[in-house]
C-alpha positions in Angstrom: 0.0 0.2 0.0 1.4 3.5 -0.7 2.7 5.4 2.1 3.9 9.0 2.8 7.3 8.8 4.0 8.9 11.2 6.4 12.4 10.8 4.4 12.2 10.3 0.7 15.0 8.1 -0.8 16.0 8.1 -4.5 18.9 7.1 -6.8 20.8 9.2 -9.2 24.1 8.8 -10.9 27.2 11.1 -11.4 30.1 11.0 -13.7 33.6 12.0 -13.2 35.4 11.2 -16.5 34.5 8.0 -17.8 33.8 6.4 -14.7 30.6 7.0 -12.8 29.0 6.3 -9.2 25.5 5.8 -8.3 24.3 8.1 -5.7 21.6 8.0 -3.3 19.4 11.4 -2.7 17.6 11.6 0.6 14.9 14.4 1.0 13.9 15.8 4.0 10.7 18.1 4.7 10.1 19.6 8.4 8.1 22.5 10.1 10.0 25.1 10.4 11.2 28.5 8.2 10.8 28.0 4.6 14.7 27.0 3.8 16.4 24.5 0.6 19.9 23.6 1.6 21.6 20.8 -0.5 24.6 19.0 1.3 27.0 16.2 0.3 30.0 18.1 -1.6 27.8 19.7 -4.2 28.7 22.4 -6.7 26.8 25.6 -7.4 25.0 23.7 -10.3 23.3 21.4 -7.9 22.9 24.0 -5.4 21.4 26.5 -7.5 18.6 24.0 -8.3 16.1 25.6 -5.8 15.2 28.4 -8.4 14.6 25.7 -11.7 12.5 23.2 -9.1 10.3 26.0 -7.9 9.6 27.1 -11.5 9.1 23.9 -12.8 6.8 22.8 -9.8 4.6 25.9 -10.7 4.5 25.0 -14.5 3.8 21.5 -13.9 0.7 21.5 -11.6 2.9 21.2 -8.4 3.9 23.6 -5.6 7.2 24.0 -3.7 6.2 22.7 0.1 6.4 25.0 3.1 9.2 24.0 5.7 12.7 23.4 5.8 13.7 21.2 3.0 17.2 19.4 3.3 18.8 17.0 0.4 21.7 15.1 1.1 23.3 13.5 -2.0 25.6 10.9 -0.8 28.4 9.6 -1.0 29.1 12.7 1.1 32.9 12.5 0.6 32.5 13.0 -3.1 32.7 16.0 -5.2 29.5 16.1 -7.3 28.4 18.3 -10.1 26.0 18.6 -12.7 22.1 19.3 -13.2 21.2 15.5 -13.8 20.3 15.5 -10.1 17.0 18.0 -10.8 14.9 15.0 -11.8 15.7 13.1 -8.7 15.7 16.0 -6.2 12.2 16.8 -7.6 10.6 13.3 -7.1 12.2 13.5 -3.7 10.5 16.5 -2.8 7.1 15.5 -4.4 6.9 12.0 -2.6 8.3 13.5 0.9 5.2 16.5 1.0 2.4 13.9 -0.3 1.9 15.6 -3.4 3.4 12.1 -5.3 2.7 8.7 -3.2 5.6 6.4 -3.5 4.9 2.7 -3.6 5.8 0.7 -0.7 9.8 -0.3 -0.8 10.3 0.9 -4.3 13.6 1.8 -5.6 13.8 4.5 -7.7 16.6 5.7 -10.1 16.0 9.0 -12.0 18.2 11.7 -13.5 17.7 15.2 -15.7 17.8 18.5 -16.1 14.6 20.4 -15.4 13.7 24.0 -17.5 12.0 26.4 -15.9 8.2 25.2 -18.0 8.7 21.5 -16.6 10.3 20.5 -19.4 13.2 17.4 -19.0 16.9 17.9 -20.7 19.7 15.6 -21.2 22.8 16.2 -19.7 26.3 15.3 -20.7 27.5 11.8 -19.8 24.5 10.0 -19.9 25.8 7.0 -21.8 28.6 6.5 -18.7 25.8 6.6 -16.2 23.2 4.7 -17.8 26.1 1.9 -18.8 26.8 1.6 -14.8 22.8 1.4 -13.4 21.9 -0.7 -16.7 22.2 -4.2 -14.6 21.1 -2.8 -11.0 17.8 -3.9 -9.4 15.6 -0.7 -9.4 11.9 -1.1 -9.6 11.8 2.2 -11.8 13.9 3.8 -13.8 13.1 7.0 -15.2 15.3 9.3 -17.7 14.8 12.5 -20.2 13.3 11.3 -23.9 15.9 13.2 -25.3 18.6 10.7 -23.9 16.7 7.5 -25.7 20.1 7.1 -28.1 22.2 7.2 -25.2 20.0 4.6 -23.2 19.9 2.3 -26.6 23.5 2.4 -27.3 24.2 1.8 -23.0 21.7 -1.1 -23.3 19.6 0.7 -20.7 15.8 -0.5 -20.1 13.5 2.2 -18.3 11.2 4.8 -19.0 11.6 8.1 -20.4 9.3 11.3 -19.9 9.7 14.7 -21.5 8.4 16.9 -18.7 7.8 16.7 -14.7 3.8 16.8 -15.1 4.0 13.3 -16.8 5.7 11.9 -13.6 1.9 12.2 -12.2 1.2 8.7 -14.0 3.8 6.8 -13.3 3.7 5.5 -9.6 -0.4 4.7 -10.3 0.6 1.2 -10.7 -0.4 1.4 -14.8 1.7 4.2 -16.0 5.0 3.0 -16.2 6.4 0.5 -18.8 10.1 -0.6 -18.8 11.3 -0.6 -22.6 14.5 -0.5 -24.5 15.2 2.4 -26.5 16.5 1.6 -30.1 18.8 4.2 -32.1 19.5 4.6 -35.4 22.8 4.5 -36.8 24.1 6.7 -39.8 25.3 4.3 -42.7 26.3 6.7 -45.0 30.5 6.6 -45.2 31.3 9.9 -45.0 34.5 11.0 -47.2 36.4 7.3 -47.5 38.6 7.2 -50.2 39.4 3.7 -51.7 42.8 2.6 -51.8 42.9 2.2 -55.4 43.2 5.8 -55.7 46.7 5.4 -54.1 48.2 4.7 -57.9 51.9 4.1 -57.8 52.1 2.9 -54.0 52.5 -0.8 -54.0 54.5 -0.6 -50.8 52.7 1.9 -49.1 49.1 0.0 -50.0 51.1 -3.0 -48.4 51.8 -1.1 -45.2 48.3 0.2 -44.8 46.8 -3.1 -44.8 49.4 -4.6 -42.5 49.1 -1.6 -40.3 45.4 -2.4 -40.3 45.2 -5.6 -40.1 47.4 -5.7 -36.8 46.5 -2.4 -35.4 50.1 -1.1 -35.6 51.1 2.5 -35.9 52.8 3.7 -39.3 54.6 6.7 -40.3 54.5 7.8 -44.2 57.3 10.1 -45.5 57.5 11.2 -49.1 57.3 13.9 -51.6 54.3 16.3 -51.9 51.2 15.5 -54.0 52.3 11.5 -53.2 48.9 10.9 -51.5 50.2 10.9 -47.7 47.3 13.0 -46.6 44.9 11.0 -48.1 45.8 7.7 -46.2 43.7 8.6 -43.3 40.4 8.6 -44.9 41.9 5.2 -46.9 43.0 3.6 -43.7 39.6 4.5 -41.8 37.9 2.7 -45.1 39.3 -0.6 -44.5 38.9 -1.0 -41.0 36.0 -2.9 -39.9 33.1 -1.2 -38.2 32.8 -0.3 -34.5 31.4 -3.2 -32.1 28.7 -2.5 -30.3 30.8 -2.0 -27.1 33.5 0.0 -28.9 30.5 2.4 -30.6 29.4 3.0 -26.9 32.9 4.2 -25.6 33.4 6.4 -29.0 29.6 7.8 -28.0 30.0 8.1 -24.7 33.5 10.4 -25.7 31.8 12.6 -28.2 29.0 13.2 -25.6 31.3 14.4 -22.9 32.9 17.2 -25.5 29.8 18.2 -27.3 27.0 17.3 -24.9 25.0 15.9 -27.8 26.1 12.7 -30.0 22.5 12.3 -31.7 24.7 12.0 -35.1 25.6 8.0 -34.7 28.4 6.4 -36.7 29.8 2.8 -36.8 32.7 4.0 -38.4 35.9 4.2 -36.6 36.9 8.1 -35.3 39.6 10.2 -37.4 40.9 12.7 -35.3 43.1 14.9 -37.1 45.5 17.2 -35.5 48.0 19.6 -36.7 51.5 21.3 -36.0 49.8 23.8 -34.0 48.3 21.1 -31.6 49.1 21.8 -27.7 49.5 18.6 -25.0 46.4 19.9 -23.8 44.7 19.5 -26.4 45.9 16.4 -27.0 45.2 15.5 -23.1 41.9 17.0 -22.7 40.7 19.5 -19.8 41.5 18.4 -16.0 39.4 20.7 -14.5 36.1 19.6 -16.1 37.3 16.0 -17.0 36.9 16.5 -20.6 38.6 13.9 -22.9 41.4 15.5 -25.4 41.8 14.2 -29.0 43.6 11.1 -27.4 40.4 9.7 -26.0 38.7 10.8 -28.5 40.6 8.8 -31.1 39.8 5.9 -28.9 39.3 2.7 -31.3 40.4 4.5 -34.2 42.6 7.0 -35.7 45.1 9.8 -34.8 46.2 11.2 -37.8 49.3 13.6 -37.7 50.1 15.5 -41.0 53.2 17.3 -41.5 55.1 15.6 -38.5 58.3 17.3 -38.7 56.7 20.4 -38.0 55.1 19.4 -34.6 57.0 20.9 -31.6 59.5 18.1 -29.6 57.8 18.3 -26.5 54.3 17.4 -28.2 55.9 14.4 -30.1 57.6 13.2 -26.8 54.2 13.7 -24.8 52.8 11.1 -27.3 55.5 8.8 -26.2 53.6 7.2 -23.1 49.9 7.2 -24.5 51.4 5.1 -27.7 52.7 2.4 -25.2 50.1 2.7 -22.5 47.1 3.1 -24.7 45.8 5.2 -21.7 45.9 8.9 -21.0 45.5 10.2 -17.5 44.1 13.2 -15.7 44.8 15.0 -12.7 42.1 16.4 -10.5 42.3 17.4 -7.1 44.5 14.9 -6.4 42.5 11.9 -7.9 44.0 10.3 -11.0 41.2 10.0 -14.0 42.3 7.3 -17.1 40.7 7.7 -20.3 41.4 4.8 -22.8 43.3 5.8 -26.2 43.8 2.9 -28.1 44.2 4.0 -31.4 46.5 3.8 -34.7 48.8 6.3 -34.9 49.2 7.4 -38.5 52.2 10.0 -39.2 52.9 11.9 -42.6 55.5 14.0 -43.1 58.1 15.1 -46.2 61.5 14.1 -45.2 63.2 17.2 -46.3 62.6 21.0 -46.6 61.6 20.9 -50.3 60.1 17.3 -49.7 62.2 15.5 -52.6 64.9 13.7 -50.8 63.6 10.3 -52.1 62.6 11.5 -55.6 65.0 9.7 -58.4 67.7 12.2 -60.3 68.9 13.9 -57.3 66.0 16.7 -57.5 66.5 17.7 -53.8 68.5 20.8 -53.0 68.9 20.7 -49.6 72.3 20.1 -48.2 72.5 17.1 -45.1 72.5 19.8 -42.5 69.4 21.6 -43.4 67.9 17.7 -43.6 69.1 16.9 -40.5 67.9 20.5 -38.9 64.8 19.5 -40.5 64.2 16.2 -39.2 65.6 17.4 -35.5 62.1 17.5 -33.9 61.3 13.8 -34.6 63.4 12.2 -31.8 64.5 8.6 -31.7 62.3 7.5 -28.6 59.2 8.6 -30.1 60.8 6.8 -33.6 60.9 3.8 -31.2 57.1 3.4 -30.8 56.1 3.5 -34.4 56.1 -0.1 -35.9 55.9 0.5 -39.8 57.8 3.2 -41.8 57.1 3.6 -45.8 58.6 5.9 -48.2 56.4 7.4 -51.0 57.8 9.1 -53.8 55.8 11.0 -56.9 53.8 9.2 -59.1 54.6 8.4 -62.7 52.2 10.2 -65.8 50.3 6.7 -66.4 49.7 6.7 -62.8 48.5 10.0 -62.8 45.9 9.1 -65.9 44.6 6.1 -64.2 43.6 8.2 -60.9 40.2 9.2 -62.7 39.3 5.4 -64.2 37.1 3.2 -62.3 39.5 0.1 -62.7 40.0 -1.5 -59.7 37.4 0.8 -57.7 36.3 -1.2 -54.7 39.5 -2.6 -53.7 39.2 -1.1 -50.1 36.1 -4.0 -49.8 38.7 -6.5 -50.3 41.3 -5.4 -48.2 38.5 -4.8 -45.6 37.7 -8.5 -45.8 41.4 -9.4 -45.0 41.4 -6.7 -42.1 38.3 -8.3 -40.5 39.5 -12.2 -41.1 42.9 -11.1 -39.5 41.0 -9.7 -36.0 39.0 -12.4 -35.8 42.2 -14.8 -35.8 44.0 -12.4 -33.3 41.0 -12.3 -30.8 40.6 -15.8 -30.8 44.1 -16.3 -30.6 44.7 -13.8 -27.5 41.1 -13.5 -25.9 40.1 -10.1 -24.3 40.0 -8.3 -27.6 43.5 -7.8 -28.2 45.3 -7.6 -31.5 49.0 -7.8 -32.4 49.9 -4.4 -31.7 48.6 -4.6 -28.3 48.8 -8.0 -26.9 51.0 -7.7 -23.4 54.8 -8.0 -23.9 54.4 -11.2 -21.9 55.2 -14.5 -23.5 55.2 -13.1 -27.0 57.5 -15.9 -28.8 54.6 -18.7 -27.7 51.5 -16.8 -27.8 52.1 -15.4 -31.4 53.9 -18.7 -32.6 57.1 -17.7 -33.5 59.8 -20.7 -34.3 63.2 -20.8 -32.7 64.7 -20.4 -36.5 62.7 -17.5 -37.2 63.1 -15.7 -33.8 66.9 -16.5 -34.3 66.8 -15.0 -38.0 65.0 -11.7 -36.3 67.8 -11.2 -33.5 70.5 -11.3 -35.9 68.8 -8.5 -38.4 68.0 -6.5 -35.3 71.7 -6.7 -34.0 72.8 -5.7 -37.7 70.1 -2.8 -38.3 70.9 -2.0 -34.7 67.3 -2.4 -33.6 66.4 -1.7 -29.6 64.6 -4.4 -28.0 61.3 -2.3 -28.1 62.6 -2.2 -31.7 63.0 -6.1 -31.7 59.7 -6.6 -30.2 57.8 -4.7 -32.4 59.3 -6.5 -35.8 58.0 -9.5 -34.5 54.3 -8.2 -33.8 54.7 -6.9 -37.3 55.8 -10.4 -38.7 52.8 -12.5 -37.0 50.5 -9.8 -38.7 52.3 -10.5 -42.1 51.7 -14.2 -41.3 48.0 -13.8 -40.4 47.5 -12.0 -43.8 48.4 -14.8 -45.3 46.7 -17.3 -42.9 49.7 -19.2 -41.8 49.8 -20.3 -38.4 53.1 -19.9 -37.5 55.8 -16.8 -38.3 58.6 -17.5 -40.7 61.8 -16.4 -41.8 60.1 -14.7 -45.0 57.6 -12.5 -42.4 60.9 -11.4 -40.2 62.3 -10.4 -43.3 59.5 -8.3 -45.0 58.7 -6.8 -41.2 62.5 -5.6 -41.1 61.9 -3.5 -44.2 59.3 -1.5 -42.9 61.3 -1.4 -39.9 64.1 0.3 -41.8 63.3 4.2 -41.7 64.8 7.4 -43.8 64.1 9.5 -40.8 
């Protein structure tokens, strides 16, 4: 039987970066001078809710009760921010004042910001919050209708409403209807270029295939106009679509940045950065826990064009995220992590005039100028790159074939190979690992590298002065080459080809 509690309890959730915490909201109304206080380390966006609630109540046919209203939001030791607490606070006040009757022992989850006219609005981080509570045991789960896409991607089931006035019908025994939330994926491929457009660059086409098949970092250096910049869109087009879990991760990050991620795409993200990028833009905003370019590129590609023009400190900053595949922000002494598991694709000219690799001694840069031009790209940074490929200007015949339809659809064939390789690698390692992301432990046995191939790799690495990291990355690339040709074991031939992509002209 419905009862009128002295203290109303509801639940909500708040997000800090990619982490979220379930919170209990307790509302007590006692006789006395009308006051309104919110306790529990809440910021101004929560403490200022009184004005929004008062206006929303009046617009929705309710009234702000007289007396002393105390709202406690736990855990009290954690700082909280955001206006998504408006709806649970409003419901708590309505329950505690008797304007709505709470079914006995009902456990209610609610979130959403209230406008002055009582309409319910979504807030950033909805997908992260709803993923946290989707499997929790609540009798009622109420969210704003505008968060339906976030709820669908988070696999959340509940009831969506448009305004505070609609809650009148939810608790009468017939009004609440829990359901799934469908969402629409944009299937249009935006600006993808078929790999057949990369004329006269067979080594680079092969390099891009290996890069995508094993999730390897790649650096393309070559002449102006040779096709380096189009490589980002080409690489994205030969990679598999995002899985539902990956889509959820990508959507969550975009939602934190924009507050609205209504356009849902299962294409892998391609984040393009330029020489003027700062470390702050890469890592994100610690004050608001907003992700930067590294986290936004998660499950996709971070494309850095004109790499020799970057500041050395920016490239050196990238070393740790490229190694650990995550980035960390520090806020008030607490550490927050964002996944940044992406393919790094760097491009650039090999010298100031860009003609160093051209035949016929076309380059007019002297050795000192070339060294100075490339000096910002340090050795430790290059150690994190798995594949290097040089590119030269294409011939007249290849230029003429750019606009023909011959070989169109070649990316589809490449994509099928990449998808097959990913299935093989994930079955081999488990937990979604690929050749480039599998932990270093026990690589020889896990990647099925024979003693003969391992000995050959060590001899070549010593001859080419590879470091231990370079040696390990060569083995990873060789494993990918073996997967492309569907071989169980890594052979000497695979090692030999992998070493060719390890040699660099930088």
